[in-house]
C-alpha atoms as an extended CHARMM CRD file, in Angstrom:
* protein
*
       104  EXT
         1         1  MET       CA            127.7610000000       24.2040000000       62.4800000000  PROA      1               0.0000000000
         2         2  ALA       CA            126.0870000000       26.1960000000       65.0810000000  PROA      2               0.0000000000
         3         3  SER       CA            123.4040000000       24.7970000000       67.4830000000  PROA      3               0.0000000000
         4         4  ASP       CA            120.1780000000       26.2840000000       68.1710000000  PROA      4               0.0000000000
         5         5  LYS       CA            120.3240000000       27.4370000000       71.9600000000  PROA      5               0.0000000000
         6         6  ARG       CA            116.6470000000       28.2540000000       72.2770000000  PROA      6               0.0000000000
         7         7  VAL       CA            115.1670000000       26.4270000000       75.0480000000  PROA      7               0.0000000000
         8         8  HSD       CA            111.4300000000       27.3750000000       74.6280000000  PROA      8               0.0000000000
         9         9  ARG       CA            109.2750000000       26.4750000000       71.3440000000  PROA      9               0.0000000000
        10        10  ARG       CA            108.6600000000       29.3320000000       69.0740000000  PROA      10              0.0000000000
        11        11  TYR       CA            105.0490000000       30.1310000000       67.5890000000  PROA      11              0.0000000000
        12        12  SER       CA            104.6740000000       31.7590000000       64.1460000000  PROA      12              0.0000000000
        13        13  LEU       CA            102.2180000000       34.3950000000       65.3350000000  PROA      13              0.0000000000
        14        14  LYS       CA            101.5130000000       37.5540000000       63.6340000000  PROA      14              0.0000000000
        15        15  LEU       CA            100.5700000000       39.9090000000       66.4160000000  PROA      15              0.0000000000
        16        16  PRO       CA            100.2420000000       43.5730000000       66.5130000000  PROA      16              0.0000000000
        17        17  LEU       CA            103.1170000000       44.8510000000       68.5610000000  PROA      17              0.0000000000
        18        18  THR       CA            104.1410000000       48.5820000000       69.6990000000  PROA      18              0.0000000000
        19        19  ALA       CA            107.4930000000       49.3970000000       71.1540000000  PROA      19              0.0000000000
        20        20  LYS       CA            108.6520000000       52.7440000000       72.9830000000  PROA      20              0.0000000000
        21        21  SER       CA            110.9530000000       54.3070000000       70.7210000000  PROA      21              0.0000000000
        22        22  LEU       CA            110.7880000000       51.9680000000       67.9790000000  PROA      22              0.0000000000
        23        23  THR       CA            107.2660000000       52.2080000000       66.5680000000  PROA      23              0.0000000000
        24        24  GLN       CA            105.8790000000       55.5730000000       67.2820000000  PROA      24              0.0000000000
        25        25  GLY       CA            104.5890000000       57.3380000000       64.3510000000  PROA      25              0.0000000000
        26        26  SER       CA            105.1910000000       54.3030000000       62.2670000000  PROA      26              0.0000000000
        27        27  GLY       CA            101.8590000000       52.6380000000       63.3270000000  PROA      27              0.0000000000
        28        28  GLY       CA            103.5310000000       50.1260000000       64.9760000000  PROA      28              0.0000000000
        29        29  ALA       CA            104.9810000000       46.4200000000       63.9170000000  PROA      29              0.0000000000
        30        30  GLU       CA            103.9190000000       42.9610000000       63.8260000000  PROA      30              0.0000000000
        31        31  THR       CA            105.5180000000       39.8700000000       65.2780000000  PROA      31              0.0000000000
        32        32  SER       CA            106.9530000000       36.9500000000       63.0050000000  PROA      32              0.0000000000
        33        33  ASN       CA            107.3530000000       34.5510000000       65.9690000000  PROA      33              0.0000000000
        34        34  VAL       CA            106.8700000000       34.5430000000       69.5810000000  PROA      34              0.0000000000
        35        35  SER       CA            107.8170000000       32.3120000000       72.5110000000  PROA      35              0.0000000000
        36        36  ALA       CA            107.3320000000       32.3440000000       76.4490000000  PROA      36              0.0000000000
        37        37  ARG       CA            110.7300000000       34.2960000000       76.6940000000  PROA      37              0.0000000000
        38        38  GLY       CA            111.0600000000       36.1890000000       73.5050000000  PROA      38              0.0000000000
        39        39  VAL       CA            109.8220000000       37.7500000000       70.3420000000  PROA      39              0.0000000000
        40        40  PHE       CA            111.0020000000       38.4120000000       66.7070000000  PROA      40              0.0000000000
        41        41  PHE       CA            109.7050000000       41.5140000000       64.8040000000  PROA      41              0.0000000000
        42        42  LEU       CA            110.5050000000       43.8770000000       61.8820000000  PROA      42              0.0000000000
        43        43  SER       CA            111.1210000000       47.6030000000       62.4630000000  PROA      43              0.0000000000
        44        44  SER       CA            112.3350000000       50.4770000000       60.5910000000  PROA      44              0.0000000000
        45        45  THR       CA            114.3430000000       51.7350000000       63.5850000000  PROA      45              0.0000000000
        46        46  LYS       CA            117.6750000000       50.2650000000       64.4070000000  PROA      46              0.0000000000
        47        47  PRO       CA            118.1820000000       49.4490000000       68.2050000000  PROA      47              0.0000000000
        48        48  GLU       CA            121.5620000000       48.6880000000       69.6850000000  PROA      48              0.0000000000
        49        49  GLU       CA            121.8490000000       45.2340000000       70.6720000000  PROA      49              0.0000000000
        50        50  GLY       CA            121.5380000000       44.7460000000       74.5180000000  PROA      50              0.0000000000
        51        51  SER       CA            119.6540000000       48.0520000000       74.9550000000  PROA      51              0.0000000000
        52        52  PRO       CA            116.4150000000       47.9490000000       77.1330000000  PROA      52              0.0000000000
        53        53  LEU       CA            113.1860000000       47.5770000000       75.4000000000  PROA      53              0.0000000000
        54        54  GLU       CA            109.2920000000       48.1830000000       76.4630000000  PROA      54              0.0000000000
        55        55  PHE       CA            106.9520000000       46.9660000000       74.2950000000  PROA      55              0.0000000000
        56        56  SER       CA            103.2590000000       45.5880000000       74.0450000000  PROA      56              0.0000000000
        57        57  LEU       CA            101.8090000000       42.7430000000       72.2590000000  PROA      57              0.0000000000
        58        58  THR       CA             98.0200000000       42.6470000000       71.5230000000  PROA      58              0.0000000000
        59        59  LEU       CA             96.1590000000       39.2050000000       71.6250000000  PROA      59              0.0000000000
        60        60  SER       CA             92.7600000000       39.4560000000       69.5920000000  PROA      60              0.0000000000
        61        61  PRO       CA             89.3740000000       37.6870000000       71.0530000000  PROA      61              0.0000000000
        62        62  GLU       CA             89.8540000000       35.2060000000       68.2390000000  PROA      62              0.0000000000
        63        63  ILE       CA             92.7420000000       34.1080000000       69.9450000000  PROA      63              0.0000000000
        64        64  THR       CA             91.9070000000       34.4100000000       73.5990000000  PROA      64              0.0000000000
        65        65  LEU       CA             88.1560000000       33.1110000000       72.9470000000  PROA      65              0.0000000000
        66        66  THR       CA             87.3140000000       36.2120000000       75.2250000000  PROA      66              0.0000000000
        67        67  ASP       CA             88.0190000000       39.9460000000       75.4920000000  PROA      67              0.0000000000
        68        68  GLN       CA             91.2940000000       41.5310000000       73.8820000000  PROA      68              0.0000000000
        69        69  ILE       CA             94.3710000000       41.1080000000       76.1080000000  PROA      69              0.0000000000
        70        70  VAL       CA             97.3150000000       43.3660000000       75.7810000000  PROA      70              0.0000000000
        71        71  ILE       CA            100.7950000000       42.0380000000       77.3220000000  PROA      71              0.0000000000
        72        72  ARG       CA            103.0170000000       44.7190000000       78.5400000000  PROA      72              0.0000000000
        73        73  CYS       CA            106.5970000000       43.7990000000       78.3470000000  PROA      73              0.0000000000
        74        74  LYS       CA            109.9380000000       44.7830000000       79.6400000000  PROA      74              0.0000000000
        75        75  GLY       CA            113.1320000000       43.2160000000       78.0360000000  PROA      75              0.0000000000
        76        76  ARG       CA            116.3680000000       43.6110000000       76.0260000000  PROA      76              0.0000000000
        77        77  VAL       CA            117.4070000000       43.3620000000       72.4420000000  PROA      77              0.0000000000
        78        78  VAL       CA            119.3280000000       40.3940000000       71.9780000000  PROA      78              0.0000000000
        79        79  ARG       CA            119.7830000000       40.6100000000       67.9840000000  PROA      79              0.0000000000
        80        80  VAL       CA            119.3530000000       42.7790000000       65.3460000000  PROA      80              0.0000000000
        81        81  THR       CA            119.8060000000       41.6650000000       61.5060000000  PROA      81              0.0000000000
        82        82  GLN       CA            119.2890000000       43.4060000000       58.3410000000  PROA      82              0.0000000000
        83        83  THR       CA            116.5760000000       41.8230000000       56.2700000000  PROA      83              0.0000000000
        84        84  PRO       CA            117.4210000000       41.3760000000       52.7420000000  PROA      84              0.0000000000
        85        85  GLY       CA            115.5990000000       43.4500000000       49.9410000000  PROA      85              0.0000000000
        86        86  SER       CA            114.1630000000       45.5810000000       52.8360000000  PROA      86              0.0000000000
        87        87  ASP       CA            114.8860000000       48.7320000000       54.7720000000  PROA      87              0.0000000000
        88        88  LYS       CA            113.6010000000       47.1330000000       57.7330000000  PROA      88              0.0000000000
        89        89  VAL       CA            115.8560000000       45.2310000000       60.3500000000  PROA      89              0.0000000000
        90        90  GLY       CA            114.8060000000       42.0290000000       62.2030000000  PROA      90              0.0000000000
        91        91  ILE       CA            114.9630000000       42.4810000000       66.1280000000  PROA      91              0.0000000000
        92        92  ALA       CA            114.9480000000       39.4000000000       68.5900000000  PROA      92              0.0000000000
        93        93  ALA       CA            114.0800000000       40.5850000000       72.1770000000  PROA      93              0.0000000000
        94        94  ALA       CA            114.1880000000       38.3620000000       75.2290000000  PROA      94              0.0000000000
        95        95  ILE       CA            111.3370000000       39.0640000000       77.4060000000  PROA      95              0.0000000000
        96        96  GLU       CA            112.2650000000       39.5820000000       81.1160000000  PROA      96              0.0000000000
        97        97  LYS       CA            108.9100000000       40.7470000000       82.6480000000  PROA      97              0.0000000000
        98        98  TYR       CA            105.3350000000       40.9130000000       81.5560000000  PROA      98              0.0000000000
        99        99  ASP       CA            101.8610000000       41.9990000000       82.8280000000  PROA      99              0.0000000000
       100       100  PHE       CA             98.5710000000       41.2490000000       81.0780000000  PROA      100             0.0000000000
       101       101  GLU       CA             95.7970000000       43.9210000000       80.6340000000  PROA      101             0.0000000000
       102       102  THR       CA             92.1320000000       43.1250000000       79.6150000000  PROA      102             0.0000000000
       103       103  LYS       CA             90.6430000000       45.5020000000       77.1730000000  PROA      103             0.0000000000
       104       104  GLN       CA             86.9590000000       45.1780000000       76.9710000000  PROA      104             0.0000000000
């Protein structure tokens, strides 16, 4: 039986996500869950595990209770899984660095 190696709690949040080289031209993606150090989302483009990834998450005013906030992240792909019954793949990415940008 495999043990869960996650250290940080995951939150089931559906947030808009754009990733350089993965979502351009497709209108972006949406997260399935987010933690302090990672994110999981679906994409029609299959990246290589271990490859670097730059992506942005958008927090709406309903979540922040103030202005919209964009979180710009740099990380790496840690897992890619085929989604049954779909042409999309699930991508788990580790967040290594991030910056906040407020949009008014």
